CHARMM-style PDB file with segment names, atoms N, HN, CA, C and O in Angstrom:
ATOM      1  N   MET     1     -24.096  56.381 173.537  1.00  0.00      PROA
ATOM      2  CA  MET     1     -24.877  56.382 174.761  1.00  0.00      PROA
ATOM      3  C   MET     1     -23.970  56.752 175.935  1.00  0.00      PROA
ATOM      4  O   MET     1     -22.889  56.188 176.103  1.00  0.00      PROA
ATOM      5  N   THR     2     -24.424  57.699 176.732  1.00  0.00      PROA
ATOM      6  HN  THR     2     -25.302  58.157 176.595  1.00  0.00      PROA
ATOM      7  CA  THR     2     -23.672  58.118 177.913  1.00  0.00      PROA
ATOM      8  C   THR     2     -24.093  57.262 179.098  1.00  0.00      PROA
ATOM      9  O   THR     2     -25.280  57.026 179.321  1.00  0.00      PROA
ATOM     10  N   LEU     3     -23.113  56.807 179.843  1.00  0.00      PROA
ATOM     11  HN  LEU     3     -22.149  56.998 179.661  1.00  0.00      PROA
ATOM     12  CA  LEU     3     -23.382  55.947 180.990  1.00  0.00      PROA
ATOM     13  C   LEU     3     -23.219  56.748 182.270  1.00  0.00      PROA
ATOM     14  O   LEU     3     -22.165  57.336 182.507  1.00  0.00      PROA
ATOM     15  N   LYS     4     -24.263  56.774 183.100  1.00  0.00      PROA
ATOM     16  HN  LYS     4     -25.120  56.295 182.908  1.00  0.00      PROA
ATOM     17  CA  LYS     4     -24.198  57.399 184.415  1.00  0.00      PROA
ATOM     18  C   LYS     4     -24.148  56.269 185.436  1.00  0.00      PROA
ATOM     19  O   LYS     4     -25.129  55.554 185.641  1.00  0.00      PROA
ATOM     20  N   ILE     5     -22.999  56.120 186.065  1.00  0.00      PROA
ATOM     21  HN  ILE     5     -22.201  56.700 185.898  1.00  0.00      PROA
ATOM     22  CA  ILE     5     -22.772  55.023 186.999  1.00  0.00      PROA
ATOM     23  C   ILE     5     -23.814  55.023 188.113  1.00  0.00      PROA
ATOM     24  O   ILE     5     -24.311  53.963 188.494  1.00  0.00      PROA
ATOM     25  N   GLU     6     -24.147  56.190 188.633  1.00  0.00      PROA
ATOM     26  HN  GLU     6     -23.744  57.051 188.323  1.00  0.00      PROA
ATOM     27  CA  GLU     6     -25.103  56.268 189.745  1.00  0.00      PROA
ATOM     28  C   GLU     6     -26.490  55.744 189.367  1.00  0.00      PROA
ATOM     29  O   GLU     6     -27.247  55.320 190.240  1.00  0.00      PROA
ATOM     30  N   ASP     7     -26.827  55.768 188.088  1.00  0.00      PROA
ATOM     31  HN  ASP     7     -26.212  56.112 187.379  1.00  0.00      PROA
ATOM     32  CA  ASP     7     -28.133  55.259 187.642  1.00  0.00      PROA
ATOM     33  C   ASP     7     -28.225  53.736 187.700  1.00  0.00      PROA
ATOM     34  O   ASP     7     -29.324  53.184 187.652  1.00  0.00      PROA
ATOM     35  N   LEU     8     -27.093  53.055 187.803  1.00  0.00      PROA
ATOM     36  HN  LEU     8     -26.200  53.503 187.842  1.00  0.00      PROA
ATOM     37  CA  LEU     8     -27.094  51.595 187.823  1.00  0.00      PROA
ATOM     38  C   LEU     8     -27.566  51.028 189.160  1.00  0.00      PROA
ATOM     39  O   LEU     8     -28.113  49.927 189.216  1.00  0.00      PROA
ATOM     40  N   VAL     9     -27.351  51.784 190.230  1.00  0.00      PROA
ATOM     41  HN  VAL     9     -26.907  52.679 190.184  1.00  0.00      PROA
ATOM     42  CA  VAL     9     -27.748  51.326 191.564  1.00  0.00      PROA
ATOM     43  C   VAL     9     -29.276  51.228 191.624  1.00  0.00      PROA
ATOM     44  O   VAL     9     -29.996  52.173 191.301  1.00  0.00      PROA
ATOM     45  N   GLY    10     -29.739  50.057 192.047  1.00  0.00      PROA
ATOM     46  HN  GLY    10     -29.154  49.289 192.310  1.00  0.00      PROA
ATOM     47  CA  GLY    10     -31.174  49.791 192.117  1.00  0.00      PROA
ATOM     48  C   GLY    10     -31.706  49.013 190.923  1.00  0.00      PROA
ATOM     49  O   GLY    10     -32.814  48.478 190.974  1.00  0.00      PROA
ATOM     50  N   MET    11     -30.926  48.945 189.853  1.00  0.00      PROA
ATOM     51  HN  MET    11     -30.026  49.379 189.812  1.00  0.00      PROA
ATOM     52  CA  MET    11     -31.344  48.176 188.677  1.00  0.00      PROA
ATOM     53  C   MET    11     -31.079  46.695 188.912  1.00  0.00      PROA
ATOM     54  O   MET    11     -30.261  46.331 189.758  1.00  0.00      PROA
ATOM     55  N   SER    12     -31.767  45.848 188.167  1.00  0.00      PROA
ATOM     56  HN  SER    12     -32.431  46.144 187.480  1.00  0.00      PROA
ATOM     57  CA  SER    12     -31.446  44.427 188.214  1.00  0.00      PROA
ATOM     58  C   SER    12     -30.066  44.249 187.594  1.00  0.00      PROA
ATOM     59  O   SER    12     -29.636  45.053 186.767  1.00  0.00      PROA
ATOM     60  N   GLU    13     -29.382  43.193 188.000  1.00  0.00      PROA
ATOM     61  HN  GLU    13     -29.731  42.540 188.671  1.00  0.00      PROA
ATOM     62  CA  GLU    13     -28.045  42.938 187.458  1.00  0.00      PROA
ATOM     63  C   GLU    13     -28.098  42.797 185.946  1.00  0.00      PROA
ATOM     64  O   GLU    13     -27.257  43.348 185.236  1.00  0.00      PROA
ATOM     65  N   ARG    14     -29.065  42.074 185.465  1.00  0.00      PROA
ATOM     66  HN  ARG    14     -29.748  41.627 186.042  1.00  0.00      PROA
ATOM     67  CA  ARG    14     -29.186  41.843 184.019  1.00  0.00      PROA
ATOM     68  C   ARG    14     -29.370  43.156 183.258  1.00  0.00      PROA
ATOM     69  O   ARG    14     -28.717  43.386 182.240  1.00  0.00      PROA
ATOM     70  N   SER    15     -30.262  44.014 183.756  1.00  0.00      PROA
ATOM     71  HN  SER    15     -30.792  43.827 184.583  1.00  0.00      PROA
ATOM     72  CA  SER    15     -30.502  45.307 183.097  1.00  0.00      PROA
ATOM     73  C   SER    15     -29.270  46.197 183.163  1.00  0.00      PROA
ATOM     74  O   SER    15     -28.937  46.879 182.194  1.00  0.00      PROA
ATOM     75  N   ALA    16     -28.597  46.190 184.302  1.00  0.00      PROA
ATOM     76  HN  ALA    16     -28.867  45.636 185.089  1.00  0.00      PROA
ATOM     77  CA  ALA    16     -27.393  47.010 184.460  1.00  0.00      PROA
ATOM     78  C   ALA    16     -26.300  46.556 183.501  1.00  0.00      PROA
ATOM     79  O   ALA    16     -25.661  47.384 182.853  1.00  0.00      PROA
ATOM     80  N   VAL    17     -26.082  45.257 183.407  1.00  0.00      PROA
ATOM     81  HN  VAL    17     -26.602  44.584 183.934  1.00  0.00      PROA
ATOM     82  CA  VAL    17     -25.055  44.732 182.499  1.00  0.00      PROA
ATOM     83  C   VAL    17     -25.396  45.101 181.062  1.00  0.00      PROA
ATOM     84  O   VAL    17     -24.512  45.493 180.301  1.00  0.00      PROA
ATOM     85  N   ARG    18     -26.649  44.982 180.686  1.00  0.00      PROA
ATOM     86  HN  ARG    18     -27.367  44.664 181.305  1.00  0.00      PROA
ATOM     87  CA  ARG    18     -27.073  45.338 179.329  1.00  0.00      PROA
ATOM     88  C   ARG    18     -26.786  46.822 179.058  1.00  0.00      PROA
ATOM     89  O   ARG    18     -26.270  47.179 177.999  1.00  0.00      PROA
ATOM     90  N   LYS    19     -27.127  47.675 180.024  1.00  0.00      PROA
ATOM     91  HN  LYS    19     -27.546  47.385 180.884  1.00  0.00      PROA
ATOM     92  CA  LYS    19     -26.901  49.112 179.870  1.00  0.00      PROA
ATOM     93  C   LYS    19     -25.402  49.414 179.766  1.00  0.00      PROA
ATOM     94  O   LYS    19     -24.986  50.232 178.945  1.00  0.00      PROA
ATOM     95  N   ILE    20     -24.602  48.760 180.592  1.00  0.00      PROA
ATOM     96  HN  ILE    20     -24.939  48.096 181.259  1.00  0.00      PROA
ATOM     97  CA  ILE    20     -23.150  48.951 180.571  1.00  0.00      PROA
ATOM     98  C   ILE    20     -22.589  48.540 179.211  1.00  0.00      PROA
ATOM     99  O   ILE    20     -21.817  49.283 178.605  1.00  0.00      PROA
ATOM    100  N   GLU    21     -22.972  47.377 178.742  1.00  0.00      PROA
ATOM    101  HN  GLU    21     -23.599  46.774 179.235  1.00  0.00      PROA
ATOM    102  CA  GLU    21     -22.453  46.876 177.471  1.00  0.00      PROA
ATOM    103  C   GLU    21     -22.941  47.711 176.289  1.00  0.00      PROA
ATOM    104  O   GLU    21     -22.198  47.906 175.328  1.00  0.00      PROA
ATOM    105  N   ASN    22     -24.175  48.204 176.346  1.00  0.00      PROA
ATOM    106  HN  ASN    22     -24.779  48.046 177.127  1.00  0.00      PROA
ATOM    107  CA  ASN    22     -24.677  49.074 175.272  1.00  0.00      PROA
ATOM    108  C   ASN    22     -23.901  50.381 175.196  1.00  0.00      PROA
ATOM    109  O   ASN    22     -23.815  51.002 174.136  1.00  0.00      PROA
ATOM    110  N   ALA    23     -23.335  50.795 176.333  1.00  0.00      PROA
ATOM    111  HN  ALA    23     -23.406  50.291 177.193  1.00  0.00      PROA
ATOM    112  CA  ALA    23     -22.522  52.010 176.364  1.00  0.00      PROA
ATOM    113  C   ALA    23     -21.056  51.713 176.035  1.00  0.00      PROA
ATOM    114  O   ALA    23     -20.199  52.593 176.115  1.00  0.00      PROA
ATOM    115  N   ARG    24     -20.785  50.466 175.665  1.00  0.00      PROA
ATOM    116  HN  ARG    24     -21.481  49.751 175.600  1.00  0.00      PROA
ATOM    117  CA  ARG    24     -19.442  50.017 175.258  1.00  0.00      PROA
ATOM    118  C   ARG    24     -18.428  49.986 176.402  1.00  0.00      PROA
ATOM    119  O   ARG    24     -17.242  50.255 176.211  1.00  0.00      PROA
ATOM    120  N   TYR    25     -18.924  49.652 177.590  1.00  0.00      PROA
ATOM    121  HN  TYR    25     -19.887  49.433 177.744  1.00  0.00      PROA
ATOM    122  CA  TYR    25     -18.063  49.396 178.740  1.00  0.00      PROA
ATOM    123  C   TYR    25     -18.125  47.899 179.038  1.00  0.00      PROA
ATOM    124  O   TYR    25     -18.995  47.193 178.527  1.00  0.00      PROA
ATOM    125  N   LEU    26     -17.211  47.427 179.855  1.00  0.00      PROA
ATOM    126  HN  LEU    26     -16.504  48.000 180.270  1.00  0.00      PROA
ATOM    127  CA  LEU    26     -17.221  46.047 180.327  1.00  0.00      PROA
ATOM    128  C   LEU    26     -17.862  46.013 181.705  1.00  0.00      PROA
ATOM    129  O   LEU    26     -17.663  46.933 182.498  1.00  0.00      PROA
ATOM    130  N   ALA    27     -18.619  44.984 181.999  1.00  0.00      PROA
ATOM    131  HN  ALA    27     -18.781  44.237 181.354  1.00  0.00      PROA
ATOM    132  CA  ALA    27     -19.245  44.808 183.313  1.00  0.00      PROA
ATOM    133  C   ALA    27     -18.529  43.686 184.055  1.00  0.00      PROA
ATOM    134  O   ALA    27     -18.181  42.660 183.471  1.00  0.00      PROA
ATOM    135  N   ARG    28     -18.312  43.900 185.369  1.00  0.00      PROA
ATOM    136  HN  ARG    28     -18.595  44.734 185.843  1.00  0.00      PROA
ATOM    137  CA  ARG    28     -17.672  42.873 186.183  1.00  0.00      PROA
ATOM    138  C   ARG    28     -18.379  42.848 187.546  1.00  0.00      PROA
ATOM    139  O   ARG    28     -18.383  43.840 188.275  1.00  0.00      PROA
ATOM    140  N   THR    29     -18.972  41.702 187.870  1.00  0.00      PROA
ATOM    141  HN  THR    29     -18.969  40.897 187.278  1.00  0.00      PROA
ATOM    142  CA  THR    29     -19.624  41.549 189.168  1.00  0.00      PROA
ATOM    143  C   THR    29     -18.572  41.112 190.174  1.00  0.00      PROA
ATOM    144  O   THR    29     -17.983  40.038 190.052  1.00  0.00      PROA
ATOM    145  N   ILE    30     -18.348  41.958 191.164  1.00  0.00      PROA
ATOM    146  HN  ILE    30     -18.826  42.830 191.262  1.00  0.00      PROA
ATOM    147  CA  ILE    30     -17.333  41.714 192.185  1.00  0.00      PROA
ATOM    148  C   ILE    30     -17.880  40.808 193.283  1.00  0.00      PROA
ATOM    149  O   ILE    30     -17.182  39.926 193.782  1.00  0.00      PROA
ATOM    150  N   SER    31     -19.143  41.039 193.651  1.00  0.00      PROA
ATOM    151  HN  SER    31     -19.711  41.755 193.245  1.00  0.00      PROA
ATOM    152  CA  SER    31     -19.753  40.301 194.760  1.00  0.00      PROA
ATOM    153  C   SER    31     -21.233  40.102 194.470  1.00  0.00      PROA
ATOM    154  O   SER    31     -21.906  40.995 193.956  1.00  0.00      PROA
ATOM    155  N   ARG    32     -21.724  38.917 194.808  1.00  0.00      PROA
ATOM    156  HN  ARG    32     -21.177  38.192 195.225  1.00  0.00      PROA
ATOM    157  CA  ARG    32     -23.159  38.627 194.645  1.00  0.00      PROA
ATOM    158  C   ARG    32     -23.653  38.031 195.959  1.00  0.00      PROA
ATOM    159  O   ARG    32     -23.138  37.012 196.421  1.00  0.00      PROA
ATOM    160  N   ASP    33     -24.655  38.673 196.555  1.00  0.00      PROA
ATOM    161  HN  ASP    33     -25.074  39.500 196.180  1.00  0.00      PROA
ATOM    162  CA  ASP    33     -25.268  38.229 197.814  1.00  0.00      PROA
ATOM    163  C   ASP    33     -24.233  37.997 198.914  1.00  0.00      PROA
ATOM    164  O   ASP    33     -24.302  37.019 199.658  1.00  0.00      PROA
ATOM    165  N   GLY    34     -23.275  38.919 198.997  1.00  0.00      PROA
ATOM    166  HN  GLY    34     -23.219  39.714 198.392  1.00  0.00      PROA
ATOM    167  CA  GLY    34     -22.276  38.868 200.050  1.00  0.00      PROA
ATOM    168  C   GLY    34     -21.133  37.903 199.810  1.00  0.00      PROA
ATOM    169  O   GLY    34     -20.212  37.817 200.623  1.00  0.00      PROA
ATOM    170  N   VAL    35     -21.179  37.177 198.709  1.00  0.00      PROA
ATOM    171  HN  VAL    35     -21.926  37.247 198.048  1.00  0.00      PROA
ATOM    172  CA  VAL    35     -20.124  36.210 198.389  1.00  0.00      PROA
ATOM    173  C   VAL    35     -19.203  36.825 197.331  1.00  0.00      PROA
ATOM    174  O   VAL    35     -19.630  37.088 196.207  1.00  0.00      PROA
ATOM    175  N   PRO    36     -17.943  37.051 197.698  1.00  0.00      PROA
ATOM    176  CA  PRO    36     -17.019  37.630 196.719  1.00  0.00      PROA
ATOM    177  C   PRO    36     -16.838  36.703 195.522  1.00  0.00      PROA
ATOM    178  O   PRO    36     -16.640  35.497 195.676  1.00  0.00      PROA
ATOM    179  N   ARG    37     -16.909  37.282 194.338  1.00  0.00      PROA
ATOM    180  HN  ARG    37     -17.070  38.261 194.212  1.00  0.00      PROA
ATOM    181  CA  ARG    37     -16.645  36.530 193.116  1.00  0.00      PROA
ATOM    182  C   ARG    37     -15.247  36.843 192.620  1.00  0.00      PROA
ATOM    183  O   ARG    37     -14.563  35.989 192.057  1.00  0.00      PROA
ATOM    184  N   LEU    38     -14.839  38.071 192.837  1.00  0.00      PROA
ATOM    185  HN  LEU    38     -15.394  38.765 193.295  1.00  0.00      PROA
ATOM    186  CA  LEU    38     -13.517  38.534 192.416  1.00  0.00      PROA
ATOM    187  C   LEU    38     -13.005  39.500 193.468  1.00  0.00      PROA
ATOM    188  O   LEU    38     -13.784  40.157 194.158  1.00  0.00      PROA
ATOM    189  N   THR    39     -11.716  39.577 193.582  1.00  0.00      PROA
ATOM    190  HN  THR    39     -11.083  39.043 193.021  1.00  0.00      PROA
ATOM    191  CA  THR    39     -11.106  40.570 194.450  1.00  0.00      PROA
ATOM    192  C   THR    39     -10.638  41.715 193.574  1.00  0.00      PROA
ATOM    193  O   THR    39      -9.774  41.533 192.717  1.00  0.00      PROA
ATOM    194  N   PRO    40     -11.210  42.906 193.787  1.00  0.00      PROA
ATOM    195  CA  PRO    40     -10.738  44.019 192.961  1.00  0.00      PROA
ATOM    196  C   PRO    40      -9.256  44.244 193.227  1.00  0.00      PROA
ATOM    197  O   PRO    40      -8.847  44.492 194.361  1.00  0.00      PROA
ATOM    198  N   GLY    41      -8.480  44.158 192.200  1.00  0.00      PROA
ATOM    199  HN  GLY    41      -8.812  43.957 191.279  1.00  0.00      PROA
ATOM    200  CA  GLY    41      -7.044  44.302 192.349  1.00  0.00      PROA
ATOM    201  C   GLY    41      -6.575  45.662 191.903  1.00  0.00      PROA
ATOM    202  O   GLY    41      -7.322  46.640 191.909  1.00  0.00      PROA
ATOM    203  N   GLU    42      -5.360  45.698 191.530  1.00  0.00      PROA
ATOM    204  HN  GLU    42      -4.753  44.903 191.525  1.00  0.00      PROA
ATOM    205  CA  GLU    42      -4.774  46.951 191.086  1.00  0.00      PROA
ATOM    206  C   GLU    42      -4.905  47.126 189.579  1.00  0.00      PROA
ATOM    207  O   GLU    42      -4.347  48.067 189.015  1.00  0.00      PROA
ATOM    208  N   ASP    43      -5.630  46.238 188.927  1.00  0.00      PROA
ATOM    209  HN  ASP    43      -6.083  45.473 189.385  1.00  0.00      PROA
ATOM    210  CA  ASP    43      -5.808  46.312 187.484  1.00  0.00      PROA
ATOM    211  C   ASP    43      -6.975  47.237 187.144  1.00  0.00      PROA
ATOM    212  O   ASP    43      -8.038  46.784 186.719  1.00  0.00      PROA
ATOM    213  N   VAL    44      -6.765  48.517 187.335  1.00  0.00      PROA
ATOM    214  HN  VAL    44      -5.902  48.885 187.681  1.00  0.00      PROA
ATOM    215  CA  VAL    44      -7.806  49.502 187.092  1.00  0.00      PROA
ATOM    216  C   VAL    44      -8.004  49.678 185.590  1.00  0.00      PROA
ATOM    217  O   VAL    44      -7.043  49.842 184.839  1.00  0.00      PROA
ATOM    218  N   ASP    45      -9.241  49.643 185.173  1.00  0.00      PROA
ATOM    219  HN  ASP    45     -10.022  49.510 185.783  1.00  0.00      PROA
ATOM    220  CA  ASP    45      -9.603  49.838 183.774  1.00  0.00      PROA
ATOM    221  C   ASP    45     -10.783  50.795 183.752  1.00  0.00      PROA
ATOM    222  O   ASP    45     -11.878  50.429 184.180  1.00  0.00      PROA
ATOM    223  N   MET    46     -10.587  52.002 183.268  1.00  0.00      PROA
ATOM    224  HN  MET    46      -9.698  52.299 182.920  1.00  0.00      PROA
ATOM    225  CA  MET    46     -11.637  53.020 183.293  1.00  0.00      PROA
ATOM    226  C   MET    46     -12.718  52.771 182.243  1.00  0.00      PROA
ATOM    227  O   MET    46     -13.612  53.600 182.069  1.00  0.00      PROA
ATOM    228  N   GLU    47     -12.647  51.657 181.554  1.00  0.00      PROA
ATOM    229  HN  GLU    47     -11.921  50.984 181.695  1.00  0.00      PROA
ATOM    230  CA  GLU    47     -13.708  51.255 180.634  1.00  0.00      PROA
ATOM    231  C   GLU    47     -14.444  50.039 181.172  1.00  0.00      PROA
ATOM    232  O   GLU    47     -15.133  49.339 180.430  1.00  0.00      PROA
ATOM    233  N   ARG    48     -14.290  49.793 182.474  1.00  0.00      PROA
ATOM    234  HN  ARG    48     -13.729  50.361 183.076  1.00  0.00      PROA
ATOM    235  CA  ARG    48     -14.948  48.658 183.130  1.00  0.00      PROA
ATOM    236  C   ARG    48     -15.747  49.188 184.316  1.00  0.00      PROA
ATOM    237  O   ARG    48     -15.307  50.084 185.037  1.00  0.00      PROA
ATOM    238  N   VAL    49     -16.926  48.611 184.497  1.00  0.00      PROA
ATOM    239  HN  VAL    49     -17.283  47.883 183.911  1.00  0.00      PROA
ATOM    240  CA  VAL    49     -17.784  48.982 185.626  1.00  0.00      PROA
ATOM    241  C   VAL    49     -17.878  47.777 186.554  1.00  0.00      PROA
ATOM    242  O   VAL    49     -18.290  46.693 186.142  1.00  0.00      PROA
ATOM    243  N   ASN    50     -17.493  47.981 187.810  1.00  0.00      PROA
ATOM    244  HN  ASN    50     -17.158  48.862 188.145  1.00  0.00      PROA
ATOM    245  CA  ASN    50     -17.576  46.944 188.833  1.00  0.00      PROA
ATOM    246  C   ASN    50     -18.929  47.034 189.528  1.00  0.00      PROA
ATOM    247  O   ASN    50     -19.428  48.126 189.802  1.00  0.00      PROA
ATOM    248  N   LEU    51     -19.512  45.880 189.809  1.00  0.00      PROA
ATOM    249  HN  LEU    51     -19.107  44.993 189.586  1.00  0.00      PROA
ATOM    250  CA  LEU    51     -20.835  45.827 190.429  1.00  0.00      PROA
ATOM    251  C   LEU    51     -20.829  44.965 191.684  1.00  0.00      PROA
ATOM    252  O   LEU    51     -20.143  43.946 191.755  1.00  0.00      PROA
ATOM    253  N   VAL    52     -21.603  45.392 192.664  1.00  0.00      PROA
ATOM    254  HN  VAL    52     -22.160  46.220 192.607  1.00  0.00      PROA
ATOM    255  CA  VAL    52     -21.935  44.576 193.829  1.00  0.00      PROA
ATOM    256  C   VAL    52     -23.434  44.341 193.721  1.00  0.00      PROA
ATOM    257  O   VAL    52     -24.206  45.284 193.551  1.00  0.00      PROA
ATOM    258  N   VAL    53     -23.845  43.071 193.821  1.00  0.00      PROA
ATOM    259  HN  VAL    53     -23.218  42.305 193.960  1.00  0.00      PROA
ATOM    260  CA  VAL    53     -25.246  42.693 193.615  1.00  0.00      PROA
ATOM    261  C   VAL    53     -25.789  41.991 194.852  1.00  0.00      PROA
ATOM    262  O   VAL    53     -25.153  41.087 195.394  1.00  0.00      PROA
ATOM    263  N   GLU    54     -26.960  42.411 195.289  1.00  0.00      PROA
ATOM    264  HN  GLU    54     -27.477  43.145 194.848  1.00  0.00      PROA
ATOM    265  CA  GLU    54     -27.667  41.779 196.411  1.00  0.00      PROA
ATOM    266  C   GLU    54     -29.091  41.467 195.955  1.00  0.00      PROA
ATOM    267  O   GLU    54     -29.796  42.346 195.459  1.00  0.00      PROA
ATOM    268  N   ASN    55     -29.504  40.224 196.124  1.00  0.00      PROA
ATOM    269  HN  ASN    55     -28.931  39.510 196.527  1.00  0.00      PROA
ATOM    270  CA  ASN    55     -30.864  39.801 195.750  1.00  0.00      PROA
ATOM    271  C   ASN    55     -31.220  40.185 194.317  1.00  0.00      PROA
ATOM    272  O   ASN    55     -32.362  40.542 194.026  1.00  0.00      PROA
ATOM    273  N   GLY    56     -30.238  40.110 193.429  1.00  0.00      PROA
ATOM    274  HN  GLY    56     -29.310  39.820 193.665  1.00  0.00      PROA
ATOM    275  CA  GLY    56     -30.483  40.361 192.013  1.00  0.00      PROA
ATOM    276  C   GLY    56     -30.385  41.810 191.580  1.00  0.00      PROA
ATOM    277  O   GLY    56     -30.463  42.103 190.387  1.00  0.00      PROA
ATOM    278  N   ASP    57     -30.214  42.737 192.543  1.00  0.00      PROA
ATOM    279  HN  ASP    57     -30.151  42.499 193.512  1.00  0.00      PROA
ATOM    280  CA  ASP    57     -30.151  44.159 192.214  1.00  0.00      PROA
ATOM    281  C   ASP    57     -28.776  44.740 192.536  1.00  0.00      PROA
ATOM    282  O   ASP    57     -28.117  44.317 193.485  1.00  0.00      PROA
ATOM    283  N   VAL    58     -28.362  45.702 191.741  1.00  0.00      PROA
ATOM    284  HN  VAL    58     -28.898  46.045 190.970  1.00  0.00      PROA
ATOM    285  CA  VAL    58     -27.084  46.376 191.944  1.00  0.00      PROA
ATOM    286  C   VAL    58     -27.191  47.292 193.172  1.00  0.00      PROA
ATOM    287  O   VAL    58     -28.085  48.134 193.247  1.00  0.00      PROA
ATOM    288  N   THR    59     -26.279  47.122 194.121  1.00  0.00      PROA
ATOM    289  HN  THR    59     -25.552  46.438 194.059  1.00  0.00      PROA
ATOM    290  CA  THR    59     -26.264  47.974 195.307  1.00  0.00      PROA
ATOM    291  C   THR    59     -25.089  48.941 195.307  1.00  0.00      PROA
ATOM    292  O   THR    59     -25.082  49.916 196.058  1.00  0.00      PROA
ATOM    293  N   LYS    60     -24.087  48.670 194.455  1.00  0.00      PROA
ATOM    294  HN  LYS    60     -24.092  47.878 193.845  1.00  0.00      PROA
ATOM    295  CA  LYS    60     -22.925  49.537 194.365  1.00  0.00      PROA
ATOM    296  C   LYS    60     -22.330  49.376 192.964  1.00  0.00      PROA
ATOM    297  O   LYS    60     -22.298  48.271 192.421  1.00  0.00      PROA
ATOM    298  N   ALA    61     -21.864  50.474 192.390  1.00  0.00      PROA
ATOM    299  HN  ALA    61     -21.890  51.371 192.832  1.00  0.00      PROA
ATOM    300  CA  ALA    61     -21.238  50.435 191.065  1.00  0.00      PROA
ATOM    301  C   ALA    61     -20.164  51.506 191.001  1.00  0.00      PROA
ATOM    302  O   ALA    61     -20.346  52.614 191.505  1.00  0.00      PROA
ATOM    303  N   TRP    62     -19.026  51.162 190.368  1.00  0.00      PROA
ATOM    304  HN  TRP    62     -18.878  50.261 189.958  1.00  0.00      PROA
ATOM    305  CA  TRP    62     -17.957  52.140 190.201  1.00  0.00      PROA
ATOM    306  C   TRP    62     -17.098  51.766 189.021  1.00  0.00      PROA
ATOM    307  O   TRP    62     -17.014  50.601 188.633  1.00  0.00      PROA
ATOM    308  N   LEU    63     -16.455  52.783 188.451  1.00  0.00      PROA
ATOM    309  HN  LEU    63     -16.523  53.729 188.766  1.00  0.00      PROA
ATOM    310  CA  LEU    63     -15.524  52.561 187.342  1.00  0.00      PROA
ATOM    311  C   LEU    63     -14.223  52.013 187.870  1.00  0.00      PROA
ATOM    312  O   LEU    63     -13.793  52.359 188.971  1.00  0.00      PROA
ATOM    313  N   GLY    64     -13.613  51.182 187.108  1.00  0.00      PROA
ATOM    314  HN  GLY    64     -13.963  50.901 186.214  1.00  0.00      PROA
ATOM    315  CA  GLY    64     -12.303  50.678 187.493  1.00  0.00      PROA
ATOM    316  C   GLY    64     -12.184  49.250 187.194  1.00  0.00      PROA
ATOM    317  OT1 GLY    64     -11.141  48.650 187.452  1.00  0.00      PROA
TER     318      GLY     64
END
């Protein structure tokens, strides 16, 4: 399964994580409703998708 990062924006967090994992990537929620959960560091992993979630929906997604 090919993963298009831009398609994740607007999806529910649960659906996005499922899609990411089905494509054999790791999902990491960086921020939920404006509250940081993790600080993106210098540990870049091109098999991981970082997510920002607002009101249950993905508003930003990127590899790393």
